[in-house]
N, C-alpha and C positions, 0 to 999 in steps of 0.2 A: 382572471384567477388572482387571488391573493397569494403572491410568492413569498410566503413566510412560514416559519414553523408554527404549527398550530397544535403540536402535542403538548398536553398538560404534564409538566414536569414536576409539579408540586408533590405528588405521591412519591416520586423517585427521590426527590430532595429530602423528604421526610424520612425516607429509608436510609439514605446516606448519613443523615444526621450531621453533628458538628463536634463530636467528642472522641469516640473511640477509633482505633485503627480499622480501616475498612478497605476492601478490595472488590473491584467491579469484575464480574465474571461473565465471559461470553461462551464460546464454544470450546474453549481450552485447546484450540488447534496449535497455537504457537505459545503456550503457557510458559514455556522455559525462557522465552526471550527477555532479557533484562534481568535475569536472576529470579530466585524464589521469593515468594511473598512471605513475610514473617509469619510463623504459626500463630493462630489466634485472631488473625485479622477477619473481621466479620464480612461475609460474602453478600453482595447485592448484584442485581442484574438490571440493565438499562431497558426501557420500553421497547417493544417490538411492533412492527407493522408499517405498511406503506401508507403515508398520509395523502400525497397526491403525486401525480406525474404530469408534468407540463411539457410535452413533446415539441410544441412549437417554440418553447424557450429553451429546450434541451437541458431541463433540470428536473430533479425529483427530490421529494422530502420523505423521510422515513425515520423510524425510531432506530437508535443505534444497536438495539438488540435484534434487529431483523437480520436474517442470514443473507448473505450475498447471493446464494443460489435462488432464494425466493425473489429477491429484487431483480435478479437477471431475468427470470422467467417473465415477470411482470413487464419489464422493459422490452423483452423480445416481441411481445404483442404490438409494440409501438415501432419496432424496427430499430430500437436503440439499445444501448448498453452502458455500463460504467466500467472505467479502467480500474477496477479492483480485482485482486486475486479472489479465486472462487472458493477459497476455504473460509469457514468461520462466519462470524457476525460482521456487519458493517463497522460497528464501534471497535471491534477487536482488531480488524484489519487496519483501521486508521490509527489505533493506538500503538500497534507494532510498527506500522509504517513501512512495511517491506512490499516492493512491487513484485509482480510475478515476472515470467519471462518475456512479457510484452512491454517492458519498460523502454526498449529502444524506440518503439513506434508510438507508445502512448504516454511516455513521460512518467515522472514519479507519482506515487499515490498521492502526495500532498496536493497535487494539482487538481485532484478530483473534488476536494472539500471546498465548498463556497462559504457555508454558514453552519454554525453549530450552536444548539442549545446545551449548555453544560451545567453541571453541579459542582460548586466549588468546595474547597475543604472546609469551608464554614457552613456548608449545607444550604447554600443560597443558589438560586437560579440565575443564570446570566446568559447573554448572547454574544457571540464572536463572529466576525465575518459579516457578509451581506448576501442576499439571495440571488444576485446576478454577478456576472463576471466583472463588470466595470464599476461597481458602486462602493468598492471598498477603498478607504483612505486610512492613513496612518499605519499603526503597526498591525501586521497580519497575524493576530493571535490564533486564528483558526489553524494556520499551517504550523504554528508553534506546538500545538497540541499533537499533530500527527507525528508519530515516533517517540511520543513521551512516555509510552507504556502505562498511561493512566496515573502518573505521579504528579500532575499539575491540576487536573480537573477531570471529572467523569463526563464522557459524552453521553448526552440523553437522547438528542434528535439531531438530525443533520440535513442539509441541503446539498445535493451532489451535482456536479456537471455531468451530463450525459454525452454520448457521441453516437454517431450512426453505426448501425450494426453492418459489417461488410456483407456483401452479396455472397462472396466466397472466402473461405479461409483454410489453409491446409499447411502441413509440414512437409518439407522436402529434404532430401539428403544430397549433398553435392558429391561429385566423383572423388574418390580417393586421391589425395595429394593436392587437392584444391587449396589455394592460398585464401584463407578466410578473410584476410584484410583486403585483398584484391576483390573478392566477391562482395564484400561490404560496400565498396566503392562503385561496383558495377550494378548492383541491384537497385531498384527504385523503391525507396522507403520500405525496407523489410520491417516487420513488426518484431522479429527476433532473429538473432544470428548466434547460434551456440557452436562451440568448438572444444574438442577434448585434446587437442594436440595432434590428432590424426584425421578425425572425421568432422566435417561441418554440417550443421542442420540449419535451415532457414524457415521461418514462418511467414508466409506471404498472405496478404489480404487485399481484396479489391474486387474488381469485375472478373469473372471466370475467363474472359478472353485475354485479359492482361496476365493472368497467372499462367495460362497455356503458353503465352508468348515468352515469358520469363523462364519457364521450364525448357522450352526448345532452345532458347538462346544460351542458357548457361548450363545445359546438360543435367538438370535437376531430376531426382527420382522421388516420387511421392512416397511418404511413409505414414504409418498411423500416428506415432508419437515420437518426440525426441527422447534422448536418454533421461532417466530421473535425475533431478537436481540434488546433489549431495547436501547435507543439512548445514554445514557451516560455510560462512561466507567471508570473503576478503575483498576490500575495495582498493583499487589501484588505478593509476592513470591508464586510459584505453590504450595508449601506444605501448605501455609496458607489457601487455599481454603476450606479446610475440616472444618473450624471454621465459615463459613458463615452462616447467617440465613437471614430471610426476603425474599423478592421478588427479584430474581436475576437470571441470566443465566451465569454460568462460563465456561471458556474455560480450561478444565482440561489439565495439561502439559504445559500450556502457562502462565497462571497467570492473565489473563484478566477477569474482571467481568463486565457484562453489567447490568445497573441499570435503573429503571424508572425515578429516580431523581438524580440530580448531587450529587456526594459524596464529602464530605469535604477533599480536597487534602492536603497533608502535605506541608508545606511552603518550597520553594526551598532555598538551602543554599546560602549564599552570594557569595561563590566561583562560583557557577553555574551561578548565576545572572551576576557576573562580566564577566565570560567568554562570556555569551551571549551578553552583551553589546559590548565587544570588537570585537566579530565576526561581529555584525551588523555595527559597526562603520567602520570596514575594508571593508565591502562589499557594504554598502549603508549609507555613513556618513551623507547625507541630509535626510534620511529617507523618501524617495519618493516612494518606492516599497511597495504596499499594506499597506499604513499607517494606523495604528490602529490595525493591526493584531500582534499577538504575539505568536510565537511557543510554548512558555511555558504555554499558557493559552489554554489547548486543552481538 
């Protein structure tokens, strides 16, 4: 199989054009991230559809407008999955760059993207990254696009890394009073460990016998779902989570804290802001891609 993108992006590039302000729209599930797009920006949508699945290479190619749910259903038939949150479109999830509760076990969203066909601010088609894990050298521009909220280029089609689908996966609740940090050290590769200051929830994946053993050893109780994650996020060193108070849900081992209200973020250094400006000027000097959005405002 030719492990390359074969989606024709010429129509998408023509739609994006090279002049007026334009925004790429997916499922609008996290449309608020990065701020509001300026009124009057013309809307376009990326191509959708699964191009190919190569289970033996553990890769898949699809249009960025494909929903994660559709992609997940197709990969399930091959006993595989992608480590992308289940909301919205593939391109939207990558543009936002937010992992779901499985980041502890699966890593960040950016690790899923291998190659992307993109449309630049000048309306040209370009390719970044490579179709396999070990053939990329130089600057990893594909990862730079993840989390850029569509301000550097628009994703048209992508090649993603897949992973085996676990034989069993379930959520469990630990006994009240359990130290989440001690449980984190004791469990074998939990996919997620959530803590709200009182109760700890763990997501375990693997062979059913292994899950049964962990339940018996650590006194876990099966539950349908963990608590819903509040909408606002704060990143901090994982070791600092122990000092949290108030209402929150923290991802132990990751350092993400989910809050009901936005937390006051530390100001960005001038060095970071200057680098951000230089990157934007290099990719989109006219500021026409998703005008109004800012990846640093998340």
